[in-house]
N, C-alpha and C positions, 0 to 999 in steps of 0.2 A: 760638141757639148757632151756632157756626162748624163746618162739616164739609167734609171733602175727599171729594167725591162722584165716583166713577168713572162717567162717562156713556158712554164707549166705550173700546175698547182704546187706550191711550196718551193718554187725555184725562181730566184731572181738572178739576172745577169746584169752587172754593171757595165754598160757598153758606151763606147765613144761614137756618137752619131753626128751627122752634119747639123749645125745650128740652122734652124728653119729661117726662111727669108719671108718677110711679110709682103703681101700684095699691096697695091696702092690704097686699098680700103681696110687694111689690118694694122695691128700693132704687134711689136715684138716685146715680150715680157721676160725679164730675168727673175726667175722664181726664187723666193726666199724661204717660204715655209709652207707645208702642206700637211693636213691632218691624215692620219691613218683611220679612215672611217670603217664602219661595218661593211660597206660595199666592198672596199679593198680587202678587208679581212676575209670575206666570203670568197672572193676571187682567189685569194692566197690558199685558202683551205680546199678549194674546189667545189664548195657547196653552191656557188653562183657561176654560171658559164657565160663567157664572152669569147670571141675569136682571139686566139693567142698566136703569136706574142703581142703584147700591148704594154703601153706605159700607163700604169694606173694613176690615181690621185686626182681628187676634184675639189678638196677643201683648201684652195690655194691662194696665196698672196705673193706679190712681187713688185718689181720696179720697172717702169716703162723705159725701154731702151731706144726703140725706134717707132716713129709714128708715120704711117703711110701718108703720102701727099694728098690723098683724097679723103682722108679722115676728117670729119667736120666737127667732131666733139671737142669740148674744152679739156684737152689733155696736154701734158708737158712731159718731156723726157726728165727722168729722175723721179717722177711722181710715184707715190706709194699707192697701190691698188689691191683690191680684192677681186677675185675672178670667179665668174659663173661658168664652170667647165662642163656642166651637163647640158649639151646643146639640144635644142628643140628644132625640128625641121620647119615649123611654121606653115606646113602645107597639109598635114593630115587632118582628119576629121576633129581630133581632140584639140589640136592647136587652133583650129579655126573657130571652135566654140569656147575658147578661153580656158581650156583645161590642158595647157602645154606640159604640165607635170605628168600627164598620161600620154605624152607623144608616142605614137606608134613606131617611130623610127629612131628614137634617141640612142639606142644601143646597137643598131643594125650595122653590119659590116659595110664599110665605106663611109660611115658617118664619123666625123672627127669628134671623139669623146674622151674625156678624162685628160691625162697627160701631165698631171701635176708632179710626178716623180722624175722630172727632167730639169736641167738647168735653165732651159729656155722654152718658151712656147709662143706660138702665133695665135692671136685671138681676134675676134671681131669687136668693134667698139661697144656693141650692146652687151658684151661679156665683161666689160671693164668698169669697176666702180671705184672712183677716187676715194682716198682715205686721208684723214688729217695726220700730220706728223706726230701728234700725241699718241696715236694708236700703234702699238707694236705689231710687227708681222705675225707674231705668235697669236696675239689676241684676235687679229683680223682673220686668221684661218678658221675661226668659229662662225663666220658669217653664214656659210652654207648650212651647217646643222642648225644654227639658230633660226634661219629662215624656215626650215622644216617644222620647227616647233611653233613659230608664228602661224604658219599655215594650219597646223593641227588645231590650235586654240581658236583660230578664226572659223575653222570648219564647225566647231562646237558652238559658235555664236555666243561666247561667254559674255557676261555682263558684270560690271563692277559689283563687288561685295558678294558675289556667288561663292559657294564652297566648292573647291576643286580637290578631287582625289587624284594623286599622281601614284600610279602603281609601278614601283621599280625606281631605284635611285642610282641607275647608271648615268652615263654622260647625258643621254637624251632626257632622262627624267629630271636631271638637274637643270638642263637648259629650259625645259618646260617650266620649272619652278621660277627661274629668273624672269622669263617672259610673263608668267602669271602675276608676279609681283608688280610688274609695270602696268598690268591691266587692272589692278585693284582687286584681285581675288584673295580670298582666304584659303590657304593651302594646307593640305595634309599629304605628307610623303610616307609611303608604306614600303618597307624593304627589310628583309631578314638579316642583312649584313650590318653589323654595328658600325664599322668604319664609314660605310656610305650613309648611314643615318646620322652620324656625327657631321659629315660634310653637309647634308641637307639642313641640319640644324644651324650650322655655321653660315650657310647661305640665306638663312632667314625664313625657313619653313615655319608656318604657324604651329603645326603639329607634326610630330614624327613618331611613327609607330612600327613595332615589330609584328608582322602579321602571324608569326608562329606563336606569339604570346597573347596578343590582343585580338579579340573578336572584332573584326573590322566593321561589319554591319551594326553591331551594338555601339561601337565607338562613334560611328556616323550619326546614329540617332541621338546619342548623348550630347554631342556638340552642336547639333542643328536643331535642337528642340523637337526631336522626333521625326524630322522630315527626311534626312538622308542627304547625300551629296547631289547637288544639282548638275554637276558635270564631272567627268572622269576621263583621264588618259591612261591607257594601259601601255607601258613601255617594257614590261617583263613578259617573256614568252611562256612562263609557267602557266599551264591550264588552270590550276587552282587559283592563281592570281586573278584570272578573268572572272571566274564564277563568284568569287568573294566580292569583287568590284560590282558586279551586277546586283548582288543582294544588298549593297550599300547605297543604292541610288534612291533618290526621291521620285515622286511622281513627275512626269514631264521632263525627266532628266535626259542628258545626252552623254553618250560614251563613245570615245574614239579608240579604236584598235590601232595604235601607232606602231606597235612592234610587228615584225615579220616572224613567221613560224617556219622552221626548216622542214617540218613534216605537216601534212594536211591536218588541221585541227577543226573538228566540229564544235560549233559554239555550244557550250554547256549552259543553256539558259531555257527556262520555261517560256514558250511562246505566249502563254496566257499573261505572263508578267509584262511582256512587251505590249500586248493588246490592252490590258486593263489599266496600265499605268502610263500609257502613251510614251513609252521609252523610245529613244532614237539611238540606234547602234550604227556607227559608221566607221570608216577607216580613212587614212590619208596616206598618200604616196608622194614624197618629195615636196616640192614647193613651186610657187609661181614666181614670175619676174618681180612682181610688186613685193612679195614676201622677202626676196633677196635684198631689194632696196631698203626695205624697212629694217632688216637685220643689220645692214651696214650702218644705217643711221642710228639705230639703237646702240651699237657698239661705239660709233663716233661720238655720240652725245654723252657717253659714260653712264648710260642707264643700267647696264649690266656689267658685272665683273666676272669674266671667265677665267681669270688667272688661276684660281684654285682648282680648275678642271684640267690643267696641263700637268699630266702625271709624269711625263718623260719626253725627252727629245732623242732623236736618232739621226744618223747620217747615211750617206750612200754606202760607206764601208761597213756599217753595222745595221743595215736595214732588216736583215733576218732577225736579229736580236730585238729590234724595235717592234717587229710583228709579233714575236713571242710575248713581249710585254703587253702589246695592245690586246692580244688574245687572252691574257690572263684575266682572272676575276677581280683583280685589284686595281686596274688602271681605268681612268676616265678617258682622256685622250692623249695619245702619243703623236708627236709631230716630227715630220722629217724636216730638218733644217739643211738647206742645200749647200750652205757654205761652211758647215761643220765638218771637220776632217774625220 
């Protein structure tokens, strides 16, 4: 089989490898599409370290080719599936307390992880989520990042009709917007980029603002009758974006730091504001198995439309170009399509 192997930061080799053979308890999947996520982008630039060489890719979809004889799930060959490719060990402290997204062993050497940038992959039944024929492989590749946004908003314990501020209108900000609409929230998206603001508006944001022009805390008080936002997700790594978001919160509000920072960043907030206003500031990492299932069902039910977030597709032969596009400031999500020449 063909695979895009990351051998060093910034260096892919397209290699011919042996097609994996599933055990009696596994399935063989022919991969069709895989998103170039921030995780893969950081591996490519070298800002994230994992043992190399490896086959990246975890936002993957494909078709069932072989089903092991001891697999008991309701699967059939030719079935369209989304794949959960960030494995959890199921044995560490975090897995045992229901926080498998924080698994201590998920990226350790020897753990089978990622692998979506290959033509075939062997997986456990628990990693396989059947899809309806009506959902394209491209759309289904959003199941994993959508699951992360579901986990993010559930962490904030959002309630219908609350006001949500989404700071940053990249792909994750837009996926938060789509999930928030399903949850009955009123949404404000803040981003300085006019093209991204246009996309947020087209996707149904109730309010779209430019934080370089609009005073965000003043706007928050204006639209909420002086209260401020009851919940907020920060998807932009800009420090000023965080401090402005905190100043826009209502009493008893919740804020989730969804973004990751490449450098250590001290939280620019007055501790007295947290104390006196009973603010909750938290973070989220990845998603749980339930979140992934809910993302697949949300896509399958047609509750969210992710097609506007597909900025480009790439192939094995053009994967470096695909990564350059993904790393640009103008792309939402770039997908590797395995059968594209």
